[in-house]
TORMAR-230881 format. One record per residue: x, y, z of N, C-alpha, C, O in turn; residue in one letter. Coordinates in pm, whole numbers, plus 32768, in hexadecimal, padded with zeros to 4 digits. Example, Ala and Ser with C-alpha at 12.3 -4.5 7.8 and 13.67 -1.06 7.14 Angstrom:
<vexnus>
85277DC7830C84CE7E3E830C85287EB6830C85907EB4834Ea/85057F1F82C485577F9682CA850A80038313853D80728324s/
</vexnus>
This chain:
<vexnus>
80527F8880008000800080008056807E8000802D80E77FD0x/80CF80718038812A80E4803A814B81117FAD815581897F92x/815E80B07F52817F80D57EC8810C81207E84812481767E30x/809081007EA7801C81477E6E801B81D77EA17FFD82337E55x/803A81EB7F20803F82727F5880AC82C57F14809683397EF0x/8121828A7F02818F82D17EBF816C82ED7E2E8184835B7DFCx/8131828A7DE9810A829D7D5D809F830A7D5180A083577CF1x/804483117DB27FDE837B7DB1802084047DB87FF784607D72x/808484127E0B80CB84927E17811184B47D94810B85267D66x/815584527D578197846A7CD6813184917C6B814984EC7C1Cx/80BF844C7C698057846D7C09801E84F77C21800285417BC2x/800D851C7C9F7FD985A07CC2803A860D7C93800F86717C59x/80BA85FB7CAD811E865E7C83812186687BEB812686D77BB5x/811D85F87BA5811B85F97B12809D86407AE080A4868D7A80x/802B86267B207FAF86697AFA7FBA87007B0E7F8B874E7ABBx/7FF787277B7B800987B47B9A806087F97B31803E88657B01x/80D087BA7B0E812B87F37AAA80E687FE7A2280EA886779E3x/80A6879379F7805F879579777FEB87F8797C7FD28840791Bx/7FA587FC79ED7F34885779FC7F5B88EA79F27F11893A79B9x/7FCD890E7A2A7FFD89987A1F801589BB798C7FED8A26795Ex/805489617945806F897A78B77FED898378687FDC89DF7817x/7F928927787E7F12892878347EC189A478567E8489E177FDx/7EC089CB78D57E738A4278FC7EAF8ABE78BA7E668B117884x/7F328ACB78BF7F748B4078867F618B4777EF7F488BB377B9x/7F6D8AD577AB7F668AD477197ED78AD676E27EC28B077672x/7E778AA3772D7DF18A9976F47D828AC877527D368B22772Fx/7D798A8D77C77D048AA2781C7CFA8B2E78567C8C8B5E7870x/7D6A8B71786C7D668BF778A77D118C5678537CB88C997887x/7D2D8C5C77D27CE18CB5777A7C518C8477687BF48CD47765x/7C3F8C01775A7BB88BCA774B7B638BE777C77AED8C0677BBx/7BA08BDE783E7B578BFB78B97B338C8F78C27AC48CB278EAx/7B928CE4789D7B778D7578A07B088D99783D7AB18DEB785Bx/7B0C8D5C77C77AA38D7777627A1A8D49779379B78D8F7782x/7A158CD277CF79958C9E780279618CF4787578E98D0E787Dx/79BB8D2078CD79928D74793D795C8DFA790B78FD8E307944x/79998E3178A3796B8EB0786A78E48E9F7824788C8EF5782Ex/78D48E3077DE78578E18779477E48DF277F077718E1277D3x/78028DB0785D779A8D7F78B977BF8DA3794977E18D4A7998x/77B88E24796C77DF8E4D79F3778C8E057A5D77138DF47A4Fx/77CE8DDB7AC477888D967B2F777A8D007B1977578CB77B76x/77948CD17AA077878C427A80780E8BFC7A7A78178B847A97x/78768C447A5578FC8C0A7A47795E8C597A9C79508CD37AADx/79C18C157AD07A2F8C577B177A9A8C7B7AB17ABF8C287A5Ex/7ACB8CF67AB77B388D1E7A5E7BB78CD17A837C088CB27A2Bx/7BC88CB37B027C3A8C647B327C028BEF7B827BA08BFE7BCBx/7C418B7B7B767C0B8B067BBB7C1F8B0E7C537C778B557C83x/7BCB8AC57C9C7BDD8AB37D2B7C488A487D3B7C2F89D17D24x/7CC18A717D627D328A157D657D2189A57DCB7D5089367DB5x/7CE089C17E3A7CCA89577E9D7C7888E67E607C9A88707E70x/7C0C89097E1C7BBB88A27DDA7C08885D7D6A7BFD87E47D59x/7C5588AA7D1E7CA788717CB37D1088107CE87D2587A57CAEx/7D5288367D557DB487DB7D927D6F875E7DC57DA486EF7DB7x/7CF9876F7E007CAE86FC7E307C8B869C7DC07C9986237DCEx/7C5C86D37D507C38867F7CDD7CB386367CA77CAB85C07C87x/7D23867C7C9C7D9F863D7C6A7DCD85CE7CC87DFB85657C9Bx/7DC185E67D4A7DE9857F7DAB7D8F85057DA27DBF84947DA2x/7D0C851D7D9A7CAD84AD7D917CC5845C7D127CC483E17D16x/7CDA84A07CA17CF284577C247D77840A7C2C7D8083997BFDx/7DDD84467C697E5E84017C777E5083877CD07E89831E7CB3x/7E0683937D3D7DEF83217D977DA282B37D507DC7823E7D58x/7D3782D77D0B7CE882757CC17D3F82297C5D7D3B81AE7C57x/7D8E82727C0F7DE0822E7BAB7E5181DD7BEC7E7181717BBBx/7E8D820F7C577EF881C47C997EC3813E7CCD7F0680D77CC0x/7E4C81407D077E1180C37D387DF680637CC47E197FEE7CC9x/7DB780987C597D9780447BE57E1480117B9E7E1D7F9B7B7Bx/7E7580697B8A7EF180417B457F3B7FD77B957F717F797B5Bx/7F3D7FE57C187F807F817C6B7F3A7EFA7C5F7F7C7E947C50x/7EB67EFA7C657E6B7E7C7C5C7E747E3D7BD17E6E7DC37BC3x/7E837E927B697E8B7E5F7AE07F1B7E407AB57F307E0E7A47x/7F7C7E5E7B0A80067E3C7AED804F7E9D7A9180AE7E757A4Dx/80277F1A7A8D806C7F7E7A3C80D97FBE7A9180C380237AD4x/81507F807A8E81BB7FA87AEA82357FDD7AA182A67FC67ACDx/822280237A348292806479F0825E80E079A781E680F27998x/82BB8132797B829881B1793C823F819E78C181D981E178B3x/82668142786A821D812E77EC818E80FD7803812F813777D0x/817F8091785080F8805C786680A480BD78B7802B80C778A2x/80E2810579148099816B7960806681DB79077FF582087916x/80BB820878AA8094827678508027824A77EE7FC4829177DCx/803981D877AF7FD781A9774D7F4F819277907EE881C0775Fx/7F51814A77FE7ED3812B78417E9B81A3788C7E2181AF789Bx/7EF181FB78BA7EC2827878F67E7882CD78907E13830B78AFx/7EAB82CE78147E6C831E77AB7DE082EB778D7D81833A7787x/7DD1826877787D4A823877577CEE823E77D07C78825E77C3x/7D23821F78467CD2822078C07CA082AE78DD7C2882C478EDx/7CFC830D78E57CD7839878FE7C8983D4788B7C2C842378A0x/7CAF83AE78117C6583DF779D7BD383B677A27B7A84047781x/7BBA833B77CB7B2F830B77D67AE5835178487A7083747839x/7B28836578B97AE883AB79287ABE843778FC7A4D84617915x/7B19847F78BB7AFA850878917A9E850C78197A57856F7805x/7A9C84A377C87A3A849B775C79AD84957798795184D67766x/799D84477801791C843F784678F384C9787B788284F57867x/7950850C78BD7934859178F4790D85F1788478AC863C7890x/795985F078177940864E77AA78C0862F775D787C868B772Fx/789D85B1774D781C858F770E77AB85C17766774885F87735x/77B885AE77E8775285E27844774B867A783E76DD86B27843x/77BD86BE783477BC874F78277771877B77AA772387DB77ADx/77888734773C773D875476C076A7873E76D37655878C76A1x/768686D5771A75F886B6772E75B38719778C753B8733777Ex/75FC874F77EA75BE87A1785375C58838783E756A887F7866x/763188697801764988F977FF764A89307771769B8907771Ex/75F1898D775775EE89CB76D276678A2376BB76878A447649x/76AC8A4A772677238A9F771A77A08A4D76F878088A8676D8x/779689C976FF780A897376E578108956764F77BB89117618x/7874898C760F787E8983757E78C089007552791088C6759Ax/789C88D574DB78D3885974A4796B8861749679B187FF74ACx/799E88D674707A3088E574637A7488CD74E97AE0889174EEx/7A3788FC75567A7188E575DB7A6D885075FE7AC8881D763Ex/7A04880C75D379F8877B75E87A72873475AD7AB286E475F1x/7A918751752F7B00870D74EC7B868734752A7BDA86DE7544x/7B9987B475407C1987E475757C3087B076017C9D877F761Fx/7BCC87B976587BDD878C76E17BF186F676E97C4186C7773Bx/7BAC86AA76987BBF861976997C4D85F5766E7C8C859E76AAx/7C81863776077D0A861D75DA7D70864676447DCC85FA7661x/7D6086BE767D7DBE86EB76E57DB8868C775C7E20866A7795x/7D42866277827D33860877F47D72858077DA7DAC85447834x/7D688550775F7DA884D277397E4084DE77477E808485777Ex/7E78854B77167F098561771F7F35857377B07F9A853C77DCx/7EE785C077FA7F0485D978887F02855678D57F5A853C7927x/7E9E850278BC7E92848279017F02842378DC7F3183D67930x/7F2E8428785F7FA083D77837801F8401787C806F83AD78A6x/80338483788A80A884B978CF80A8848F7961810D845E7995x/803884A479A4802C847D7A31803283E57A40806E83B37A9Fx/7FF3839C79E37FF6830A79E8808382D379DA80A682707A1Bx/80D483137986816082EA797A81AA82FA79FE81F882A37A26x/8193836A7A4181D383817AC381A4831A7B2A81F382E87B7Ax/812482FC7B2780EC829A7B858124820E7B68814E81C87BC4x/812481E67AE9815B81627AC781EE81567AEC821980F07B22x/823B81BF7AD082CA81BF7AF382DA81AF7B8A832A815E7BB8x/828D81FD7BD7829981F97C69826F81707CA082AC813E7CFFx/820881357C6681DE80B07C96824C80487C81825E7FEE7CD3x/829680547C1183047FF87BF8837E80147C4F83C47FB97C7Ax/839680927C67840E80BC7CB183FE80A27D48845F807B7D8Ax/838980B87D7D837280AF7E0E8315803B7E2F82A9804F7E68x/833E7FC37E0D82EB7F4D7E2782E57F327EBD83457F467F06x/826D7F027EE7825C7EDF7F7782B07E687F9A82B07E3C800Dx/
</vexnus>
């Protein structure tokens, strides 16, 4: 179980690093535009406590699953992290399309792709850590 805890931390840090880059390159302007277009409905800047919580929960979920499925190296962690996280965020984004008229189809595609890449990056860190820090 110690290796899952360590892998969760590695996944969380990887998510944080990738998230900063994704936010700076894409989400920052998209969030500001949405907040300007729909005041009171969108935050111009994310609530970091909630964002950190979500990243930690996703890292823990994947670390547990990757450990049980035997993904204990960088390559298998990244490949399986990409499809696993990509599917999780595909579900979220399909629901966003179904529920919110303000959620544009272009955001659906872009966010799903970024989330797939982000999950692969974090999954690689988790897989590497699971192999490196075996119980």
